[in-house]
C-alpha positions as CSV (number, residue, x, y, z in Angstrom):
1,M,13.4,-9.5,5.1
2,S,13.0,-5.7,4.6
3,S,9.6,-4.1,5.3
4,I,9.2,-3.3,1.6
5,K,9.9,-6.9,0.5
6,K,7.4,-8.1,3.1
7,L,4.8,-5.8,1.8
8,A,5.5,-6.8,-1.8
9,G,5.2,-10.5,-0.8
10,Q,1.9,-9.9,1.0
11,T,0.6,-7.8,-1.9
12,L,1.4,-10.9,-4.2
13,W,-0.6,-13.2,-1.9
14,Y,-3.5,-10.8,-1.7
15,G,-3.1,-10.1,-5.5
16,V,-3.6,-13.7,-6.6
17,P,-7.1,-14.1,-5.1
18,T,-7.9,-10.5,-6.1
19,I,-7.0,-11.2,-9.7
20,V,-9.5,-14.0,-9.7
21,T,-12.3,-12.4,-7.7
22,R,-12.2,-9.1,-9.5
23,F,-12.6,-11.0,-12.8
24,L,-16.1,-11.8,-11.6
25,G,-16.7,-8.3,-11.9
26,Y,-13.8,-8.5,-14.4
27,L,-12.2,-11.8,-15.4
28,M,-15.4,-13.7,-15.6
29,N,-17.3,-10.9,-17.2
30,M,-14.6,-10.6,-19.8
31,A,-16.0,-13.8,-21.1
32,L,-19.2,-12.0,-22.1
33,P,-18.0,-11.0,-25.6
34,F,-17.5,-14.7,-26.2
35,I,-21.0,-15.7,-25.0
36,F,-23.1,-12.9,-26.3
37,V,-22.8,-11.4,-29.8
38,Q,-25.0,-8.4,-28.8
39,P,-23.5,-6.3,-26.0
40,E,-27.0,-5.0,-25.0
41,R,-27.8,-8.4,-23.6
42,T,-25.3,-7.7,-20.8
43,A,-26.7,-4.3,-19.8
44,D,-29.0,-5.6,-17.0
45,I,-26.2,-7.5,-15.2
46,T,-24.0,-4.4,-15.6
47,Q,-26.7,-2.4,-13.7
48,V,-26.7,-4.9,-10.8
49,Y,-22.9,-4.9,-10.5
50,A,-23.0,-1.1,-10.5
51,I,-25.5,-1.1,-7.6
52,I,-23.6,-3.7,-5.4
53,P,-20.6,-1.5,-4.6
54,F,-22.8,1.4,-3.4
55,L,-24.7,-0.9,-1.0
56,S,-21.5,-2.6,0.2
57,V,-20.2,0.7,1.4
58,L,-23.3,1.3,3.4
59,F,-23.4,-2.3,4.8
60,T,-19.7,-2.2,6.0
61,Y,-19.6,1.5,7.0
62,G,-15.8,1.7,7.1
63,I,-15.5,-1.0,9.7
64,E,-12.4,-2.7,8.2
65,T,-10.2,0.4,8.2
66,A,-11.5,1.2,11.7
67,Y,-10.5,-2.4,12.9
68,F,-6.9,-1.9,11.6
69,R,-6.8,1.6,13.2
70,F,-8.0,0.5,16.7
71,S,-6.3,-2.9,16.8
72,T,-3.0,-1.1,17.4
73,D,-4.0,0.2,20.8
74,K,-7.2,-1.6,21.9
75,D,-7.9,-5.1,23.1
76,K,-8.1,-7.0,19.8
77,N,-10.6,-9.6,21.0
78,K,-13.0,-7.1,22.5
79,L,-12.7,-4.9,19.4
80,Y,-13.3,-7.9,17.1
81,N,-16.3,-9.0,19.1
82,T,-17.9,-5.6,19.4
83,L,-17.6,-4.8,15.7
84,S,-18.8,-8.3,14.7
85,V,-22.0,-7.9,16.8
86,S,-22.4,-4.5,15.2
87,I,-22.0,-5.5,11.6
88,L,-24.1,-8.7,12.0
89,S,-27.0,-6.8,13.4
90,T,-26.9,-4.0,10.8
91,T,-26.5,-6.5,8.0
92,I,-29.6,-8.4,8.9
93,L,-31.6,-5.1,9.3
94,F,-30.3,-3.6,6.0
95,T,-30.9,-6.9,4.1
96,L,-34.5,-7.1,5.3
97,L,-35.1,-3.5,4.2
98,L,-33.7,-4.2,0.8
99,L,-35.9,-7.3,0.3
100,L,-39.0,-5.3,1.3
101,S,-38.0,-2.7,-1.2
102,K,-37.2,-5.1,-4.0
103,G,-39.9,-4.0,-6.4
104,Y,-39.1,-0.4,-6.0
105,I,-35.4,-1.0,-6.5
106,A,-36.0,-3.1,-9.6
107,A,-38.2,-0.3,-11.1
108,I,-35.6,2.4,-10.5
109,A,-32.8,0.2,-12.0
110,G,-34.9,-0.8,-15.0
111,L,-34.9,-4.4,-13.9
112,E,-38.7,-5.0,-13.8
113,Q,-38.3,-8.0,-16.0
114,H,-35.8,-9.6,-13.6
115,P,-36.8,-8.7,-10.0
116,E,-35.0,-12.0,-9.0
117,Y,-31.7,-10.2,-9.7
118,I,-32.4,-8.0,-6.7
119,T,-33.0,-11.1,-4.5
120,Y,-29.7,-12.6,-5.6
121,M,-28.0,-9.2,-5.1
122,C,-29.2,-9.0,-1.5
123,G,-27.8,-12.5,-0.8
124,I,-24.4,-11.6,-2.2
125,I,-24.2,-8.4,-0.2
126,F,-25.3,-10.2,3.0
127,F,-22.7,-12.9,2.9
128,D,-19.9,-10.7,1.6
129,T,-20.6,-8.2,4.4
130,I,-20.5,-10.7,7.3
131,S,-17.3,-12.1,5.8
132,A,-15.6,-8.7,5.7
133,L,-14.5,-8.6,9.4
134,P,-13.1,-12.2,9.4
135,F,-11.1,-11.3,6.3
136,A,-9.9,-8.1,7.9
137,R,-8.7,-10.2,10.9
138,L,-6.7,-12.5,8.6
139,R,-5.1,-9.4,7.1
140,Q,-4.4,-7.8,10.4
141,E,-2.8,-11.1,11.7
142,N,-0.7,-11.3,8.5
143,R,-2.3,-14.5,7.3
144,P,-2.4,-13.9,3.5
145,K,-2.3,-17.6,2.6
146,M,-5.6,-18.3,4.4
147,Y,-7.0,-15.2,2.9
148,A,-6.0,-16.3,-0.6
149,F,-7.4,-19.8,-0.1
150,A,-10.8,-18.6,1.1
151,R,-11.1,-16.1,-1.7
152,I,-10.0,-18.4,-4.5
153,A,-12.1,-21.3,-3.2
154,G,-15.2,-19.1,-3.3
155,V,-14.4,-17.9,-6.8
156,L,-13.9,-21.5,-8.0
157,V,-17.4,-22.4,-6.8
158,N,-18.7,-19.2,-8.6
159,V,-16.9,-20.1,-11.9
160,L,-18.0,-23.7,-11.7
161,I,-21.7,-22.9,-11.3
162,V,-21.5,-20.3,-14.2
163,I,-19.8,-22.8,-16.5
164,V,-22.2,-25.6,-15.6
165,F,-25.4,-23.6,-15.9
166,M,-24.4,-21.3,-18.9
167,G,-22.3,-23.8,-20.8
168,V,-22.6,-27.5,-19.9
169,I,-26.3,-27.9,-19.1
170,P,-27.7,-25.9,-22.0
171,A,-25.5,-27.8,-24.4
172,Y,-26.6,-31.2,-22.9
173,I,-30.3,-30.2,-22.9
174,K,-30.0,-29.2,-26.6
175,R,-28.9,-32.7,-27.4
176,D,-31.4,-34.4,-25.0
177,P,-34.5,-32.2,-24.5
178,N,-36.1,-34.8,-22.2
179,S,-33.1,-34.8,-19.8
180,L,-33.9,-34.6,-16.0
181,L,-31.5,-31.6,-16.0
182,Q,-34.6,-29.6,-17.1
183,L,-35.7,-29.8,-13.5
184,V,-32.7,-27.7,-12.3
185,Y,-32.2,-25.4,-15.3
186,N,-34.2,-22.4,-16.2
187,E,-33.6,-21.1,-19.7
188,K,-35.2,-17.8,-18.9
189,M,-32.5,-17.1,-16.2
190,G,-29.9,-16.6,-18.9
191,I,-27.1,-14.3,-17.7
192,G,-28.7,-14.3,-14.2
193,Y,-26.7,-17.4,-13.5
194,Y,-23.7,-15.0,-13.1
195,L,-25.5,-13.8,-10.0
196,V,-26.5,-17.3,-8.8
197,G,-22.8,-18.4,-9.1
198,N,-21.7,-15.3,-7.3
199,L,-24.2,-15.9,-4.4
200,F,-23.1,-19.6,-3.9
201,G,-19.5,-18.5,-4.1
202,S,-20.1,-15.9,-1.3
203,I,-21.9,-18.5,0.8
204,F,-19.0,-21.0,0.4
205,T,-16.4,-18.4,1.2
206,F,-18.3,-17.6,4.5
207,I,-18.3,-21.3,5.4
208,L,-14.6,-21.5,4.9
209,L,-14.2,-18.6,7.3
210,G,-16.0,-20.6,10.0
211,R,-12.9,-20.7,12.2
212,E,-12.8,-16.9,12.4
213,V,-16.5,-16.7,12.8
214,R,-16.4,-19.1,15.8
215,K,-13.9,-16.9,17.5
216,I,-16.7,-14.3,17.9
217,S,-18.1,-13.9,21.5
218,F,-21.3,-11.9,21.7
219,E,-20.0,-9.2,23.9
220,F,-20.6,-5.6,23.0
221,D,-18.6,-2.6,24.4
222,K,-20.8,0.4,23.8
223,G,-18.1,2.9,24.6
224,L,-15.6,1.3,22.3
225,W,-18.3,1.1,19.6
226,K,-19.1,4.8,19.8
227,E,-15.3,5.6,19.5
228,V,-15.0,3.4,16.4
229,M,-18.1,4.9,14.8
230,K,-16.8,8.4,15.4
231,Y,-13.7,7.4,13.5
232,S,-15.4,5.5,10.7
233,Y,-18.4,7.6,9.8
234,P,-16.4,9.9,7.4
235,L,-15.2,6.7,5.7
236,I,-18.8,6.0,4.7
237,I,-18.8,9.3,2.8
238,V,-15.4,8.4,1.4
239,G,-16.7,5.0,0.3
240,L,-19.9,6.3,-1.2
241,G,-18.0,9.1,-3.1
242,G,-15.5,6.5,-4.3
243,M,-18.3,4.3,-5.6
244,I,-19.9,7.3,-7.4
245,N,-16.6,7.9,-9.0
246,D,-16.1,4.3,-9.9
247,V,-19.5,3.1,-11.2
248,L,-21.7,6.2,-11.8
249,S,-20.9,6.3,-15.5
250,R,-22.1,2.7,-16.0
251,L,-25.1,3.3,-13.7
252,I,-26.5,6.3,-15.6
253,Y,-25.0,5.8,-19.1
254,Q,-28.0,4.4,-20.8
255,H,-30.3,7.0,-19.1
256,V,-28.4,10.1,-20.1
257,V,-26.9,9.2,-23.5
258,D,-29.1,10.7,-26.3
259,L,-29.9,7.4,-28.1
260,P,-32.8,5.0,-28.5
261,T,-33.1,2.5,-25.7
262,A,-31.8,-0.5,-27.7
263,R,-28.7,1.5,-28.8
264,A,-28.2,2.9,-25.4
265,K,-28.1,-0.6,-23.9
266,H,-25.7,-1.7,-26.7
267,E,-23.3,1.1,-25.8
268,L,-23.6,0.4,-22.1
269,G,-22.6,-3.2,-22.7
270,V,-19.6,-2.1,-24.8
271,F,-18.5,0.6,-22.3
272,A,-18.7,-1.8,-19.3
273,N,-16.5,-4.2,-21.1
274,L,-14.0,-1.4,-22.1
275,F,-14.0,-0.4,-18.4
276,R,-12.9,-3.9,-17.5
277,L,-9.9,-3.8,-19.9
278,A,-8.3,-1.5,-17.3
279,V,-8.4,-4.5,-15.0
280,L,-4.6,-4.8,-14.5
281,I,-4.5,-1.4,-12.9
282,T,-7.6,-2.0,-10.8
283,I,-6.2,-5.4,-9.6
284,M,-2.9,-3.8,-8.7
285,I,-4.7,-1.2,-6.6
286,Q,-7.0,-3.7,-4.9
287,A,-4.2,-6.1,-4.1
288,F,-2.0,-3.3,-2.8
289,R,-4.7,-1.9,-0.5
290,M,-5.3,-5.4,1.0
291,A,-1.7,-5.6,2.1
292,A,-0.8,-1.9,2.6
293,E,-3.6,-0.8,5.0
294,P,-2.6,-3.0,7.9
295,F,1.1,-2.5,7.0
296,F,0.8,1.3,7.2
297,F,-0.9,1.2,10.5
298,S,1.6,-1.2,12.0
299,R,4.5,1.0,10.9
300,S,2.9,4.3,11.9
301,K,4.9,4.5,15.2
302,D,8.3,3.9,13.6
303,E,10.6,6.8,13.5
304,D,11.3,6.4,9.8
305,A,7.7,5.7,8.9
306,P,7.4,8.6,6.4
307,K,10.5,7.4,4.5
308,T,9.1,3.9,4.4
309,Y,5.8,5.3,3.0
310,A,7.8,7.3,0.3
311,R,9.6,4.1,-0.8
312,V,6.4,2.2,-1.0
313,M,4.9,4.9,-3.2
314,K,7.9,4.8,-5.5
315,F,7.6,1.0,-6.1
316,F,3.9,1.3,-6.4
317,V,4.1,3.9,-9.1
318,I,6.7,1.9,-11.0
319,A,4.5,-1.2,-10.9
320,C,1.5,0.9,-12.1
321,C,3.6,2.3,-15.0
322,F,4.5,-1.3,-16.1
323,M,0.8,-2.3,-16.0
324,L,-0.2,0.9,-17.8
325,L,2.3,0.1,-20.5
326,M,0.9,-3.5,-20.8
327,I,-2.5,-2.1,-21.5
328,G,-1.6,0.8,-23.7
329,L,1.1,-0.9,-25.8
330,Y,-0.8,-4.1,-26.3
331,L,-4.1,-2.5,-26.9
332,D,-4.3,-4.0,-30.4
333,V,-4.0,-7.4,-28.9
334,L,-6.8,-6.8,-26.4
335,K,-9.0,-5.5,-29.2
336,W,-8.3,-8.6,-31.3
337,V,-9.2,-10.9,-28.4
338,I,-12.5,-9.2,-27.5
339,T,-13.7,-8.9,-31.1
340,L,-13.1,-12.6,-32.0
341,K,-16.9,-13.2,-31.9
342,S,-18.2,-9.7,-32.8
343,A,-16.6,-6.5,-33.9
344,A,-19.1,-4.5,-31.9
345,W,-17.2,-5.2,-28.7
346,G,-14.2,-3.2,-30.0
347,E,-16.1,0.1,-30.3
348,G,-14.4,2.8,-28.4
349,I,-11.3,0.8,-27.6
350,Y,-9.3,4.1,-27.7
351,I,-10.6,5.1,-24.3
352,V,-9.0,2.2,-22.4
353,P,-5.6,3.9,-21.9
354,I,-7.4,7.0,-20.6
355,L,-9.4,4.9,-18.1
356,A,-6.2,3.0,-17.1
357,L,-4.3,6.2,-16.5
358,G,-7.2,7.5,-14.4
359,N,-7.0,4.4,-12.3
360,V,-3.3,4.9,-11.8
361,F,-4.2,8.3,-10.3
362,L,-6.7,6.5,-8.1
363,G,-4.0,4.1,-6.9
364,I,-1.7,7.0,-6.1
365,Y,-4.5,8.7,-4.2
366,Y,-5.1,5.5,-2.1
367,N,-1.4,5.4,-1.3
368,L,-1.5,9.1,-0.3
369,S,-4.7,8.8,1.7
370,I,-2.9,7.1,4.6
371,W,-2.2,10.5,6.0
372,Y,-5.8,11.3,7.1
373,K,-6.3,7.7,8.4
374,L,-3.2,7.9,10.6
375,T,-4.0,11.4,11.9
376,S,-7.7,10.6,12.4
377,R,-8.6,13.4,9.9
378,N,-11.0,11.2,7.9
379,I,-13.3,14.1,7.4
380,Y,-10.7,15.5,4.9
381,G,-10.9,12.2,3.0
382,A,-14.7,12.8,2.8
383,Y,-14.2,16.3,1.5
384,I,-11.8,15.1,-1.2
385,T,-14.1,12.3,-2.2
386,I,-17.1,14.6,-2.3
387,G,-15.1,17.0,-4.6
388,G,-14.3,14.1,-6.9
389,A,-17.9,12.9,-6.9
390,V,-19.1,16.4,-7.9
391,I,-16.6,16.4,-10.8
392,T,-17.8,12.9,-11.8
393,I,-21.5,13.8,-11.7
394,V,-21.1,17.1,-13.6
395,L,-18.8,15.8,-16.3
396,N,-20.8,12.6,-16.8
397,L,-24.0,14.6,-17.3
398,I,-22.3,17.1,-19.6
399,L,-20.0,14.9,-21.6
400,I,-21.8,11.5,-22.0
401,P,-24.7,12.9,-24.1
402,S,-22.4,14.4,-26.7
403,M,-19.1,12.4,-26.4
404,H,-20.5,9.0,-25.3
405,Y,-17.6,6.6,-24.3
406,L,-15.0,9.3,-24.4
407,G,-17.1,11.6,-22.2
408,A,-17.4,8.9,-19.5
409,A,-13.7,8.1,-19.7
410,L,-12.7,11.8,-19.3
411,A,-15.0,12.2,-16.3
412,T,-13.1,9.3,-14.6
413,F,-9.7,10.7,-15.6
414,F,-10.3,14.2,-14.2
415,C,-12.0,13.0,-11.1
416,Y,-9.1,10.8,-10.0
417,F,-6.6,13.4,-11.1
418,F,-8.3,16.0,-8.8
419,M,-8.4,13.6,-5.9
420,M,-4.7,12.7,-6.2
421,I,-3.6,16.3,-6.3
422,A,-5.9,17.4,-3.4
423,S,-4.7,14.5,-1.2
424,Y,-1.1,15.2,-1.9
425,I,-1.4,18.9,-1.0
426,L,-3.3,18.3,2.2
427,G,-1.2,15.3,3.2
428,Q,2.0,17.3,2.9
429,K,0.4,19.9,5.3
430,F,-0.7,17.5,8.0
431,Y,1.6,14.5,7.6
432,P,4.6,15.3,5.4
433,V,6.1,12.4,3.5
434,P,9.3,12.8,1.4
435,Y,7.9,11.4,-1.8
436,A,10.3,11.4,-4.8
437,R,7.9,13.7,-6.7
438,K,10.1,14.6,-9.7
439,K,11.1,11.0,-10.3
440,L,7.5,9.7,-10.0
441,I,6.2,12.4,-12.4
442,S,9.1,11.5,-14.8
443,Y,8.1,7.8,-14.8
444,L,4.5,8.6,-15.5
445,V,5.3,11.1,-18.3
446,L,7.7,8.7,-19.9
447,T,5.0,5.9,-19.8
448,I,2.5,8.2,-21.5
449,L,5.0,9.2,-24.1
450,L,5.8,5.6,-25.0
451,I,2.1,4.8,-25.4
452,L,1.6,7.8,-27.7
453,I,4.7,6.9,-29.7
454,H,3.4,3.4,-30.2
455,R,0.0,4.7,-31.4
456,L,1.6,7.3,-33.7
457,L,3.8,4.6,-35.3
458,M,0.9,2.3,-35.8
459,Y,-1.0,5.1,-37.4
460,Y,1.5,5.4,-40.2
461,L,2.8,1.9,-40.4
462,P,1.0,-1.1,-42.0
463,D,-1.9,-2.5,-40.0
464,S,-0.3,-5.6,-38.7
465,L,-0.9,-7.2,-35.3
466,W,2.5,-8.8,-35.2
467,L,4.2,-5.5,-36.1
468,S,2.2,-3.8,-33.3
469,M,3.3,-6.4,-30.8
470,T,6.9,-6.2,-31.9
471,I,7.1,-2.4,-31.5
472,A,5.2,-2.7,-28.2
473,T,7.7,-5.2,-26.8
474,I,10.7,-3.0,-27.8
475,L,9.2,0.0,-26.1
476,F,8.3,-2.0,-23.0
477,G,11.8,-3.4,-22.8
478,A,13.2,0.1,-23.2
479,F,11.2,1.3,-20.2
480,A,12.3,-1.7,-18.1
481,W,15.9,-1.0,-19.0
482,F,15.6,2.7,-18.1
483,V,14.0,1.9,-14.7
484,S,16.7,-0.7,-13.9
485,K,19.4,1.9,-14.6
486,V,17.7,4.7,-12.6
487,E,16.9,2.3,-9.7
488,K,20.1,0.2,-9.8
489,N,21.1,1.3,-6.2
490,E,17.7,0.5,-4.8
491,I,17.6,-2.8,-6.5
492,A,21.1,-3.7,-5.3
493,R,20.0,-2.7,-1.8
494,L,17.0,-5.0,-1.9
495,L,19.1,-7.9,-3.3
496,K,21.8,-7.3,-0.6
497,R,19.2,-7.6,2.2
498,E,17.8,-10.7,0.6
499,A,21.3,-12.3,0.5
500,K,21.7,-11.6,4.3
501,H,18.5,-13.4,5.0
């Protein structure tokens, strides 16, 4: 099997659990428009899920990428043990500090009425962090099936708890107010059961990783640890900057938009849901990263590594274009789905393609960023991310007060566009890769044009969901036909290799 097909297969295996897990920051939360009529009721949970990624970066401090980097030329068991001892020790310390600061954090985040959310958040971060290295080991050893099983099983526990405590039990108690289920159900918890489900899902996932955890021997190589930390500390900056770019708009939205508190919470709930509608792109990026990072490091010593990376980029961009078309062309369908219970959830739907395109740029950036990881120039990654973070902060502060949803979407778009361009320019200087630049730009431009053509046609044609879907399908098929013609030699090459195997 060719290296590209192997990577595609592993991306699929990592993608399945990623699709499910991200929907608990995505798929599960997409159910919110069907549970709550008023978007403002989801604002507090949005705040918590905006804080978690920031803390996760600090808790893991780039240790997964460092593990892939050093496992190519260091004793794997010694590396795994040293990093496991490190991350377990720091996770315990950081979690205790968070719990001691619970009241202060709740006040800053506007969660004074729900300080228990901070406790659940600490538990989620604790178990997710100590599971990070076992998951990295599964990826490094090319065991995506076990990875998928552990991820999905934890998510199923999460979903089950949310369904039981937010659907089944409340309905049963409503019919039988004297039920013993009153002893385990707290009506005031409300949407907090999302966090409870997430916590128990994280705990169950950690239990399933018991075999990997039991492989840890409590040995600590101080010299090796220092070498790894020297490599990984810029990745902390990269991670924090990345989180600023990803969640800052949702974290500060209700605090900077010039609206009364109730209306600001309403818009935050709506915006957070619109952000999730770009989920296909985000899932593609996450699944790709899970498979690609160990793949890139394992191929780094190959003579034709740059050519391999260029081919990976081409297929990645094509996949992103298809997903961008799915979102942009079928936007009317997405709007119809999320507004079944309340039209309020469809406000600002027009920003979704902008967010999705911004996330395509982010995916390309992640693909490009392998150059500084392979050449141990992680500090450049930090510089790029800091530049993106500055753009995000400035544009959010300037644009959200006057442009609301659109301002937040444009901040995301320009931030990721800058990071993509900066990484490409620097990467070609330090680690040249023969990317098919003109072809990739053409695919992206054509994708954007098809989405604009669809919106223009629907502006002048009758307002019909079926007509919109029909035109969307024709345009989607046209793009698929065009790509198949342009890439016919590449497709034939892949099929020929498959036939040999």
